[in-house]
VEXDREN-2710 file (C-alpha; in Angstrom, 1 decimal):
% VEXDREN-2710
k/r/px/py/pz
1/MET/0.1/0.0/-0.3
2/LEU/1.6/3.2/-1.2
3/PRO/0.3/6.7/-0.4
4/ILE/0.4/8.8/-3.3
5/ARG/-1.6/12.2/-2.3
6/THR/-3.5/13.8/0.3
7/SER/-6.5/15.8/0.1
8/ILE/-5.3/19.5/1.0
9/ARG/-2.5/21.6/-0.3
10/PRO/-0.7/24.1/1.5
11/PHE/-2.0/27.5/1.6
12/ARG/2.0/28.9/1.1
13/THR/4.5/27.7/-0.8
14/PRO/6.7/25.1/1.6
15/TYR/10.1/26.5/0.9
16/ALA/11.8/25.0/3.9
17/ASN/10.7/21.6/2.9
18/TYR/11.9/22.2/-0.6
19/ALA/15.2/23.2/0.6
20/ILE/15.6/20.4/2.9
21/ILE/15.0/17.9/0.0
22/VAL/17.4/19.8/-2.0
23/ALA/20.1/19.6/0.6
24/ASN/19.5/16.2/0.7
25/ILE/19.9/15.4/-2.6
26/VAL/22.9/17.6/-3.2
27/VAL/24.7/15.8/-0.4
28/PHE/23.5/12.1/-1.9
29/VAL/25.0/13.4/-5.4
30/LEU/28.4/14.6/-3.7
31/THR/28.7/11.3/-2.0
32/ALA/27.7/8.7/-4.8
33/ILE/29.6/10.2/-7.6
34/PRO/31.5/7.1/-9.4
35/PHE/35.2/6.8/-8.3
36/GLN/37.6/7.8/-10.3
37/ALA/41.2/8.0/-10.4
38/GLN/41.9/11.3/-11.8
39/GLN/39.3/12.6/-9.0
40/ALA/40.5/10.3/-6.5
41/GLY/41.9/13.5/-4.0
42/SER/38.8/15.4/-4.1
43/LEU/36.6/12.3/-4.0
44/GLN/38.2/11.1/-1.4
45/VAL/38.0/14.1/0.9
46/ILE/34.2/13.9/0.1
47/ARG/33.9/10.4/1.4
48/ASN/36.1/11.0/4.3
49/LEU/33.7/13.8/5.2
50/ALA/30.5/11.6/4.5
51/GLU/32.1/9.0/7.0
52/GLN/32.4/11.6/10.1
53/LEU/28.7/12.4/9.3
54/MET/27.7/9.0/9.8
55/LEU/26.3/8.0/13.5
56/THR/28.2/5.4/15.1
57/PRO/26.4/4.5/18.3
58/ALA/29.7/3.2/19.9
59/THR/31.7/6.1/19.2
60/PRO/29.2/9.0/18.8
61/HIS/29.8/12.5/18.2
62/LEU/27.6/15.6/18.6
63/TRP/27.4/16.6/14.7
64/GLN/26.6/13.2/13.9
65/PHE/23.1/13.3/15.5
66/VAL/22.0/15.7/12.4
67/GLY/24.7/14.7/9.8
68/TYR/23.9/11.1/9.5
69/ALA/20.1/12.4/8.4
70/PHE/21.8/13.8/5.3
71/LEU/23.2/10.5/3.7
72/HIS/21.8/8.0/1.8
73/ALA/23.2/4.4/1.2
74/ASN/21.4/4.5/-2.5
75/LEU/19.2/5.9/-5.0
76/LEU/16.1/3.9/-3.9
77/HIS/16.8/5.0/-0.5
78/ILE/16.7/9.1/-0.7
79/ALA/13.9/8.5/-3.4
80/GLY/11.8/7.1/-0.8
81/ASN/12.6/9.1/2.0
82/MET/12.2/12.4/-0.3
83/PHE/9.0/11.2/-1.6
84/PHE/7.4/11.1/2.1
85/LEU/8.8/14.2/3.1
86/TYR/7.2/16.0/-0.1
87/LEU/4.2/14.1/0.4
88/PHE/3.6/14.9/4.3
89/GLY/6.1/17.6/4.8
90/ASN/4.7/20.3/2.6
91/ASN/1.3/21.1/4.6
92/VAL/3.2/20.6/8.1
93/ASN/6.0/23.4/6.7
94/ASP/2.6/25.4/5.9
95/LYS/1.5/25.2/9.5
96/LEU/4.7/25.5/11.3
97/GLY/6.2/28.2/8.9
98/HIS/9.5/28.1/7.6
99/ILE/12.1/28.6/10.9
100/GLY/9.6/26.5/12.9
101/TYR/9.6/23.5/10.3
102/VAL/13.5/23.5/10.0
103/CYS/13.8/23.3/13.6
104/PHE/11.4/20.6/13.7
105/TYR/12.9/18.4/11.1
106/LEU/16.5/18.6/12.9
107/ALA/15.1/18.1/16.3
108/GLY/13.2/15.0/14.7
109/ALA/16.4/14.0/13.1
110/VAL/18.6/14.1/16.7
111/PHE/15.9/12.5/18.6
112/SER/15.6/9.7/16.0
113/ALA/19.1/9.7/16.6
114/ILE/19.0/9.2/20.3
115/GLY/16.3/6.3/20.0
116/HIS/18.6/4.5/17.7
117/THR/21.5/4.6/19.9
118/LEU/19.9/3.7/23.0
119/VAL/19.0/0.5/21.6
120/ASN/21.3/-0.3/18.8
121/ASN/25.2/-0.3/18.0
122/ASN/24.9/-0.3/14.2
123/PRO/26.0/2.6/12.4
124/VAL/22.9/4.6/10.7
125/ILE/22.3/6.7/7.9
126/GLY/19.1/8.4/6.3
127/ALA/16.4/11.0/6.6
128/SER/14.0/8.4/7.8
129/GLY/13.9/9.2/11.4
130/ALA/13.4/13.1/10.4
131/VAL/10.7/12.1/8.2
132/ALA/8.9/9.9/10.5
133/ALA/8.9/13.0/12.8
134/VAL/7.0/15.1/10.0
135/THR/4.5/12.3/9.2
136/GLY/3.9/12.0/13.2
137/ALA/3.3/15.8/13.1
138/TYR/0.9/15.5/9.8
139/LEU/-1.2/12.7/11.6
140/VAL/-1.6/15.2/14.7
141/LEU/-2.3/18.3/12.4
142/PHE/-4.1/17.0/9.6
143/PRO/-5.7/13.5/11.3
144/GLN/-8.9/14.1/9.3
145/THR/-7.5/14.6/6.1
146/LEU/-7.8/11.6/3.4
147/ILE/-4.6/9.7/2.0
148/THR/-5.0/8.2/-1.7
149/VAL/-3.4/5.0/-1.8
150/VAL/-2.1/2.6/-4.4
151/TYR/-3.2/-1.1/-3.2
152/TRP/-1.9/-4.1/-4.9
153/PHE/-3.2/-7.6/-3.9
154/LEU/-4.9/-9.7/-6.6
155/PHE/-5.5/-6.5/-8.3
156/ILE/-4.4/-3.0/-8.4
157/GLY/-6.4/-0.1/-7.6
158/THR/-6.8/3.1/-5.2
159/MET/-8.8/4.3/-2.3
160/ASP/-8.8/7.1/0.1
161/LEU/-8.1/6.5/3.8
162/PRO/-8.4/8.9/6.7
163/ALA/-4.6/9.9/7.7
164/ILE/-5.2/9.1/11.6
165/TYR/-6.1/5.4/10.6
166/PHE/-3.3/5.1/7.4
167/ILE/-0.1/6.6/9.4
168/ALA/-1.3/5.2/12.6
169/LEU/-2.2/1.6/11.7
170/LYS/-0.2/0.8/8.8
171/MET/2.9/3.2/8.8
172/ILE/3.7/2.9/12.4
173/PHE/2.0/-0.3/13.6
174/LEU/2.2/-2.5/10.8
175/ASP/5.2/-1.3/8.9
176/ASN/7.6/-0.4/11.8
177/ILE/6.2/-3.1/14.8
178/ILE/4.4/-6.0/13.2
179/ALA/6.8/-6.4/10.0
180/GLY/9.9/-4.7/11.3
181/TYR/12.3/-7.3/10.4
182/THR/14.2/-6.1/7.3
183/PRO/17.7/-6.3/7.9
184/ASN/19.7/-2.8/7.8
185/VAL/16.3/-0.9/8.2
186/ALA/16.5/1.6/11.7
187/TYR/13.3/0.6/12.8
188/ASP/14.1/1.9/16.3
189/ALA/14.8/5.3/14.7
190/HIS/11.8/5.2/13.1
191/LEU/9.4/4.7/16.0
192/ALA/11.5/7.5/18.0
193/GLY/10.8/9.9/15.2
194/TYR/6.8/9.1/15.2
195/THR/7.0/9.4/18.9
196/PHE/8.7/12.4/18.9
197/GLY/6.7/14.3/16.0
198/ILE/3.3/12.9/17.8
199/ALA/4.3/14.2/21.4
200/ALA/5.8/17.5/20.1
201/SER/2.9/18.4/17.9
202/LEU/0.5/17.7/20.7
203/LEU/2.4/19.7/23.2
204/MET/2.3/22.7/20.6
205/LEU/-1.0/22.8/20.3
206/ALA/-1.7/22.3/24.2
207/THR/0.3/25.2/24.7
208/GLY/-0.9/27.6/22.2
209/LEU/2.5/27.6/20.1
210/ILE/0.6/26.6/17.3
211/GLU/-3.0/27.3/16.7
212/SER/-5.5/24.5/17.0
213/THR/-8.4/23.9/14.7
214/HIS/-11.5/21.8/15.0
215/PHE/-9.7/19.2/12.9
216/ASP/-6.5/18.3/14.3
217/LEU/-6.1/15.6/16.9
218/TRP/-5.9/17.8/19.9
219/ASP/-9.4/19.1/19.4
220/MET/-10.5/15.5/18.6
221/LEU/-9.1/14.7/22.1
222/ARG/-10.7/17.6/24.1
223/GLN/-14.0/16.7/22.2
224/TRP/-13.8/13.1/23.2
225/ASN/-13.0/14.4/26.8
226/ARG/-16.1/16.4/26.7
227/ARG/-18.3/13.7/25.7
228/ARG/-16.9/11.5/28.3
229/GLN/-17.6/13.9/31.1
230/TYR/-21.3/14.7/29.5
231/ARG/-22.0/11.1/29.8
232/ASP/-20.3/10.6/33.3
233/VAL/-22.6/13.3/34.6
234/VAL/-26.1/12.3/33.0
235/SER/-25.2/8.8/34.2
236/THR/-25.7/10.2/37.4
237/GLY/-29.1/11.4/36.9
238/TYR/-27.9/15.0/36.6
239/ASP/-29.5/17.2/33.7
240/PRO/-26.7/19.9/32.6
241/PHE/-29.9/22.2/32.1
242/MET/-32.0/21.8/34.9
243/GLY/-30.0/20.2/37.4
244/PHE/-30.9/17.1/39.6
245/THR/-34.3/16.3/38.8
246/PRO/-35.8/13.6/41.4
247/ALA/-38.9/11.9/40.0
248/LYS/-42.0/13.3/40.4
249/ARG/-45.6/11.8/40.4
250/ILE/-47.4/13.0/37.3
251/THR/-50.9/12.8/37.0
252/VAL/-51.9/11.5/33.7
253/LYS/-55.1/13.0/31.7
254/GLU/-56.2/10.1/29.1
255/VAL/-55.9/11.8/25.6
256/THR/-57.5/10.2/22.5
257/ASN/-55.2/10.1/19.6
258/SER/-56.5/9.5/15.9
259/ALA/-55.4/6.4/14.5
260/ASP/-52.8/7.8/12.2
261/GLN/-51.4/10.5/14.2
262/PRO/-47.6/9.7/14.8
263/GLN/-46.2/9.9/18.5
264/GLN/-43.7/12.6/17.4
265/GLY/-42.5/13.5/20.8
266/GLU/-41.5/9.9/21.4
267/THR/-39.8/9.4/18.0
268/THR/-37.9/12.8/18.2
269/ARG/-36.5/11.8/21.4
270/HIS/-35.6/8.0/20.4
271/ILE/-33.6/9.8/17.6
272/ARG/-31.9/12.1/19.8
273/ASP/-30.6/9.3/21.9
274/GLN/-29.6/7.4/18.7
275/ILE/-27.6/10.7/17.6
276/ALA/-25.8/10.9/20.9
277/ALA/-25.0/7.2/21.0
278/ARG/-23.4/7.4/17.3
279/ILE/-21.5/10.4/18.2
280/SER/-20.0/8.6/21.5
281/GLU/-18.9/5.8/19.2
282/HIS/-17.4/8.3/16.7
283/ASN/-19.6/7.3/13.8
284/LEU/-20.4/10.7/12.8
285/PRO/-21.8/9.6/9.2
286/ALA/-24.6/7.5/11.2
287/ALA/-25.1/10.4/13.4
288/ALA/-25.7/13.0/10.5
289/GLU/-28.3/10.7/8.8
290/LEU/-30.2/10.7/12.0
291/TYR/-30.0/14.2/12.3
292/LEU/-31.5/14.7/9.0
293/GLU/-34.2/12.4/9.9
294/LEU/-34.9/14.5/12.7
295/VAL/-35.0/17.8/11.5
296/ARG/-37.6/16.2/8.6
297/LEU/-39.9/15.3/11.7
298/ASP/-39.3/18.9/13.5
299/PRO/-37.4/21.5/11.8
300/ASN/-37.1/23.1/15.4
301/GLN/-35.1/20.4/16.8
302/LEU/-31.9/21.8/18.2
303/LEU/-29.0/19.6/19.5
304/ALA/-26.1/20.5/21.8
305/ARG/-23.6/22.8/20.9
306/GLN/-20.8/20.5/20.0
307/TYR/-23.1/17.8/18.3
308/LEU/-24.5/20.3/16.1
309/LEU/-21.1/21.4/15.2
310/ASP/-19.9/18.0/14.4
311/ILE/-22.6/17.0/12.5
312/ALA/-22.7/20.2/10.4
313/ASN/-18.9/19.5/9.6
314/GLU/-19.8/16.0/8.6
315/LEU/-22.3/16.9/6.3
316/ALA/-20.3/19.9/4.8
317/GLY/-17.7/16.7/4.2
318/LYS/-19.8/14.6/2.7
319/ALA/-21.1/17.5/-0.1
320/LYS/-24.8/17.8/1.6
321/ARG/-24.5/21.6/1.2
322/ASP/-27.9/22.5/1.7
323/GLU/-28.2/20.4/4.9
324/ALA/-25.0/21.9/6.3
325/ALA/-25.7/25.4/5.5
326/ASP/-29.0/24.9/7.4
327/ALA/-27.2/23.2/10.4
328/TYR/-24.4/25.7/10.4
329/GLU/-27.3/28.6/10.3
330/LYS/-28.9/26.9/13.2
331/PHE/-25.8/26.8/15.3
332/LEU/-25.2/30.6/14.9
333/ALA/-28.6/31.4/15.5
334/HIS/-28.4/29.6/19.2
335/TYR/-24.7/29.4/19.8
336/ALA/-23.5/32.9/18.7
337/ASN/-20.9/32.9/21.8
338/TYR/-19.0/30.2/20.4
339/GLU/-15.4/31.0/21.1
340/TYR/-14.6/30.1/17.3
341/VAL/-17.6/31.3/15.8
342/GLU/-15.8/33.2/13.0
343/GLN/-14.4/29.9/11.7
344/VAL/-18.2/28.9/11.7
345/GLU/-18.9/31.8/9.6
346/LEU/-16.2/31.3/7.2
347/MET/-17.1/27.9/6.5
348/LEU/-20.6/29.1/5.9
349/GLY/-19.3/31.8/3.5
350/LEU/-17.5/29.5/1.5
351/ILE/-20.4/27.0/1.1
352/TYR/-22.8/29.9/0.0
353/SER/-20.3/31.5/-2.5
354/ARG/-18.6/28.1/-3.9
355/TYR/-21.6/25.3/-3.9
356/LEU/-25.1/27.3/-3.3
357/ASP/-24.5/30.3/-5.6
358/LYS/-26.1/32.8/-2.6
359/PRO/-23.5/35.6/-3.2
360/ASP/-25.4/37.9/-0.8
361/LEU/-25.2/35.2/1.9
362/ALA/-22.0/34.9/1.4
363/LEU/-21.0/38.1/1.8
364/LYS/-22.8/38.6/4.6
365/HIS/-21.0/35.8/6.6
366/LEU/-17.6/36.4/5.1
367/LYS/-17.7/40.1/6.1
368/VAL/-18.5/39.1/9.6
369/ALA/-15.8/36.2/9.8
370/GLU/-12.9/38.6/8.3
371/PRO/-12.2/40.7/11.4
372/LYS/-12.1/38.0/14.1
373/LEU/-10.0/35.1/12.1
374/ALA/-6.6/34.7/13.5
375/ASP/-5.2/32.2/11.3
376/PRO/-3.2/33.6/8.6
377/ALA/-4.8/30.9/6.0
378/GLN/-8.0/31.0/7.2
379/LEU/-7.8/35.0/6.7
380/GLN/-6.2/34.8/3.4
381/LEU/-8.8/32.2/2.2
382/CYS/-11.7/34.5/3.6
383/HIS/-9.8/37.8/1.4
384/ASP/-9.2/35.5/-1.6
385/GLU/-13.3/34.7/-1.6
386/LEU/-14.5/38.1/-0.9
387/ASN/-12.3/39.5/-3.8
388/LYS/-13.4/36.9/-6.0
389/LEU/-17.4/37.6/-4.8
390/GLN/-17.0/41.7/-4.8
391/ASN/-15.1/41.4/-8.3
392/HIS/-17.8/39.5/-9.9
END
């Protein structure tokens, strides 16, 4: 299974990632030139330098913890590493900025080297540990994006898989833990790189060094924790809106319904319970379908804030634009004090502009979002869409 592309592109040109790729290629070319007798002097100097950069755990030197990552054994070795660095590194570069990305990449190389030297005595070269750190960062920053994968078993085809599952299960667990037996492959350096990339990215999101979105792993963990806390609270009999509500004796008057009158109240309560259950199981597609059934029965039905936002995002991702727009409008009408409301305004403006051909509504929401957006990429996206609408 070979990943060939991701569903997102960087908003800014990832010059730092390109520079790292070029640096690796230049070093490889210089150290892989065929040996010629007349060039023996200059080439021997280069080879001696390369040997000094190779990390030797038995007698390590500080410069080797970075230098080894720019050496490669053969063309296939560097081609594989640079391909994965290009595939995942461009968007990570966009998120971290050029200086931050270079520092992150070099730190990934260092921590991968440390992980290798702790359990191995074999010399090691190659950028795969640093690339693993970048791939781990991609898992944290863009877990819900799709990776197009070429597969070949009985036949050849492609499929799209969420990044969180493909990277975590295939690239980390299967390739480096279950099937980690290929000779001359530094699996411990890979695992150290993934560990560093994931941990460092989560730490930067948690401390605000990089801005969290509603689509990164840190926010997914926070949403899961909120749902867990909610389930724990309501399981004790506590209603978060009314407080503890002890059972009351209710006098029921007999009401005669016509035979064909649906028990709408009971039905909507059942559907709401099912929505909550599906969300707790992280089955958003099923929750979204139940929500559409709920609003068909009663358009005034309102879900809890995070439930409604999750479902609106799911509907937008499944190209159900009208339904998504309706859910976002309902969210803005009832949860206007949401801390990231400008991102909802931006999303709704984009849907109206690009898919529903409602430029007036698009302008309304984009103009509300523009002065509040803090993320440079989101702000640029908003500016571009406003310019397109105003110049149309």
